[in-house]
C-alpha positions in Angstrom: -10.9 -72.1 -32.7 -7.2 -71.8 -31.9 -7.9 -68.8 -29.7 -10.2 -70.9 -27.6 -7.4 -73.4 -27.0 -5.0 -70.6 -26.1 -7.2 -69.1 -23.5 -6.7 -72.2 -21.3 -2.9 -72.0 -21.6 -0.5 -71.4 -24.5 1.0 -74.7 -25.5 4.6 -74.9 -26.6 5.3 -76.3 -30.0 8.7 -77.3 -31.4 9.2 -76.8 -35.1 12.0 -78.7 -36.8 13.3 -78.0 -40.3 16.7 -77.6 -41.9 15.5 -74.9 -44.3 15.8 -71.6 -42.4 13.1 -69.8 -44.4 10.6 -72.5 -44.0 11.4 -72.9 -40.3 11.0 -69.1 -39.7 7.8 -69.0 -41.8 6.1 -71.9 -39.8 7.3 -70.5 -36.5 6.1 -67.0 -37.2 2.7 -68.3 -38.4 2.2 -70.4 -35.3 3.6 -67.9 -32.8 0.3 -65.9 -32.5 -1.4 -68.9 -31.0 1.4 -70.9 -29.5 4.8 -70.5 -27.8 7.2 -71.7 -30.6 10.7 -73.1 -30.3 12.8 -73.9 -33.3 15.4 -76.6 -34.2 17.2 -77.1 -37.5 17.5 -80.9 -37.4 16.5 -83.9 -35.3 19.6 -83.8 -33.1 19.0 -80.2 -32.1 15.3 -81.0 -31.6 16.2 -83.7 -29.0 18.4 -81.2 -27.1 15.6 -78.7 -27.1 13.2 -81.4 -26.0 15.4 -82.3 -23.0 15.4 -78.8 -21.8 11.8 -77.6 -22.4 8.2 -78.9 -21.8 6.9 -79.4 -25.4 3.2 -80.1 -26.1 3.5 -80.9 -29.9 6.2 -81.2 -32.5 6.0 -80.2 -36.2 8.9 -81.7 -38.1 10.2 -81.9 -41.6 11.2 -85.4 -42.8 14.3 -84.8 -44.9 17.0 -83.3 -42.7 20.7 -83.9 -42.1 22.2 -85.6 -39.0 18.8 -87.0 -37.9 15.8 -87.0 -40.2 12.2 -86.7 -39.2 11.6 -90.5 -39.2 14.5 -91.1 -36.8 13.4 -88.2 -34.6 9.8 -89.6 -34.5 10.9 -93.1 -33.7 13.3 -91.9 -31.0 10.7 -89.8 -29.3 7.9 -92.3 -29.4 10.1 -95.1 -27.9 11.3 -92.8 -25.0 8.9 -93.0 -22.1 9.7 -89.5 -21.0 8.5 -88.0 -24.3 6.4 -90.6 -26.0 3.1 -88.8 -25.2 4.1 -85.8 -27.4 2.1 -85.7 -30.7 4.2 -85.4 -33.8 3.2 -84.0 -37.2 5.5 -84.9 -40.1 5.9 -82.6 -43.1 7.3 -83.9 -46.3 7.5 -83.2 -50.0 7.2 -86.9 -50.7 3.6 -87.8 -51.5 4.1 -91.5 -52.0 2.0 -93.9 -50.0 5.1 -95.7 -48.9 6.6 -92.6 -47.3 3.3 -91.9 -45.4 3.2 -95.5 -44.2 6.8 -95.2 -43.0 6.0 -92.0 -41.0 3.0 -93.6 -39.3 5.0 -96.8 -38.5 7.5 -94.6 -36.7 4.6 -93.3 -34.5 3.7 -90.0 -36.3 0.3 -88.7 -35.3 -0.3 -86.9 -38.6 1.3 -86.5 -42.0 1.1 -83.3 -44.1 2.4 -83.0 -47.6 4.3 -80.0 -48.8 3.3 -77.5 -50.1 0.6 -77.1 -47.4 -1.8 -74.4 -46.4 -1.1 -72.8 -43.0 -4.8 -73.3 -42.2 -4.4 -77.0 -42.7 -1.5 -77.1 -40.2 -3.4 -75.0 -37.7 -6.4 -77.2 -37.9 -4.3 -80.4 -37.5 -2.5 -79.0 -34.4 -5.7 -77.8 -32.9 -7.4 -81.2 -33.4 -4.5 -83.1 -31.9 -4.2 -80.9 -28.8 -8.0 -80.6 -28.1 -8.5 -84.4 -28.6 -5.7 -85.0 -26.0 -7.4 -82.6 -23.6 -10.8 -84.4 -24.1 -9.2 -87.8 -23.3 -7.6 -86.3 -20.1 -10.9 -84.8 -19.0 -12.8 -88.1 -19.7 -10.3 -90.0 -17.6 -10.5 -87.6 -14.7 -14.3 -87.2 -14.6 -15.5 -90.7 -15.5 -15.4 -93.0 -12.4 -14.7 -96.2 -14.2 -12.5 -94.9 -17.1 -9.2 -96.8 -17.0 -5.9 -95.0 -16.8 -4.8 -96.6 -20.1 -7.4 -94.5 -22.0 -4.7 -91.7 -21.9 -2.1 -93.9 -23.6 -1.3 -92.9 -27.2 1.8 -95.1 -27.7 3.0 -98.5 -26.4 5.6 -96.7 -24.2 2.8 -94.6 -22.7 0.7 -97.8 -22.1 3.5 -99.6 -20.3 4.3 -96.5 -18.2 0.6 -96.1 -17.2 0.2 -99.8 -16.4 3.2 -99.8 -14.2 2.1 -96.6 -12.5 -1.4 -97.9 -11.9 -0.1 -101.2 -10.5 2.1 -99.4 -8.0 -0.6 -97.0 -6.9 -3.1 -99.9 -6.4 -0.6 -102.0 -4.5 0.0 -99.2 -2.1 -3.5 -97.7 -2.0 -4.4 -98.7 1.6 -1.4 -96.8 2.9 -2.6 -93.3 3.8 1.0 -92.0 3.8 1.7 -93.2 0.2 2.8 -90.1 -1.8 4.8 -89.0 -4.8 8.1 -89.7 -3.0 7.2 -93.4 -2.7 5.8 -93.5 -6.2 9.0 -92.0 -7.8 11.1 -94.4 -5.9 9.1 -97.5 -6.9 9.0 -96.2 -10.6 12.8 -95.8 -10.5 12.4 -92.2 -11.7 13.5 -88.9 -10.2 10.7 -86.9 -8.8 11.0 -84.0 -11.3 11.0 -86.5 -14.3 8.0 -88.3 -12.9 6.2 -85.0 -12.3 6.8 -83.8 -15.9 5.7 -87.1 -17.4 2.5 -87.4 -15.3 1.6 -83.7 -15.8 2.2 -84.0 -19.5 0.1 -87.1 -20.1 -2.7 -86.5 -17.6 -2.6 -82.7 -16.8 -2.5 -83.8 -13.1 0.2 -83.6 -10.5 1.4 -87.0 -9.3 -0.4 -86.4 -5.9 -3.6 -85.6 -7.8 -3.2 -88.7 -9.9 -2.8 -90.8 -6.8 -5.9 -89.3 -5.4 -7.9 -89.8 -8.6 -6.7 -93.5 -8.7 -8.0 -93.9 -5.1 -11.4 -92.5 -6.0 -11.7 -94.6 -9.1 -10.9 -97.7 -7.1 -13.5 -96.6 -4.6 -16.1 -96.2 -7.5 -15.3 -99.7 -8.7 -15.8 -101.1 -5.2 -19.0 -99.2 -4.7 -20.4 -100.4 -8.0 -19.8 -104.0 -7.0 -22.2 -103.4 -4.1 -20.5 -105.6 -1.6 -19.0 -102.9 0.8 -20.2 -100.2 3.0 -19.0 -96.6 2.3 -16.7 -96.5 5.3 -15.1 -99.8 4.3 -14.4 -98.5 0.8 -13.0 -95.3 2.3 -10.6 -97.2 4.5 -9.5 -99.6 1.8 -8.5 -96.8 -0.6 -6.4 -94.9 2.0 -8.7 -92.3 3.5 -8.6 -91.8 7.2 -11.8 -89.8 7.2 -15.1 -90.8 5.5 -16.1 -87.2 5.4 -13.0 -86.2 3.5 -13.5 -89.2 1.2 -17.1 -88.2 0.5 -16.1 -84.6 -0.2 -13.3 -85.6 -2.6 -15.5 -88.2 -4.4 -18.2 -85.6 -5.0 -15.7 -83.0 -6.2 -14.1 -85.4 -8.7 -17.2 -87.1 -10.1 -20.1 -84.7 -9.3 -22.0 -87.3 -7.2 -21.8 -88.4 -3.6 -20.6 -91.9 -2.7 -24.1 -92.8 -1.3 -25.8 -91.6 -4.5 -23.3 -93.5 -6.6 -23.9 -96.6 -4.5 -27.7 -96.2 -4.9 -27.3 -95.9 -8.7 -25.5 -99.3 -8.8 -27.7 -101.3 -6.6 -29.0 -104.4 -8.4 
């Protein structure tokens, strides 16, 4: 099943552990399926994270300088990285330690000693579930952008993003430059965040948001197709119709007919 995920693209996983033998063992085991980066503690992990696009983190809990709990809390509260799933590994098998990890935002918790198969299955599950959520958002006309949020930081980011796009939707010249400026983010940072959370470029996300708004307006049944096309920032109804069909697999006229009372 891991090979199926890897054929799409090889995700990059960051493994964090202060025990060199364990770090090397996990990294070697995962390297057949994933691109693997290593860090010996939380502080080194944050440095690696700032310089590389990471799709998932596997971290030990007990480490010097910055432990796994601190690392998890820091990542999940940082809007630039909050979307990254984190698996915590620990020798502590108490309920209290598990609760603490989940409270810090961990997506999964695995007790040591663990089987490599268990870790592989957990990684695969987290990554494929994220992909399914992205696909659902992009292909479902009325799915809200918040369906892709996995943390409060992600939710706030996506709400703000959605609000700005909707407020500027009628402007056919609205693009990623305007979006980055209004989000108070550099264009590269905004690109990385949007790409990581949605697997879309910022311009693609703007276009999907336009089409979703169009689907909402069409479903209400109060507007003609050309009116909807104009209101979401398309200068050509033909171009709008082509993009709508490509995104949702149905033409605007067919979609309108489906939602007639």
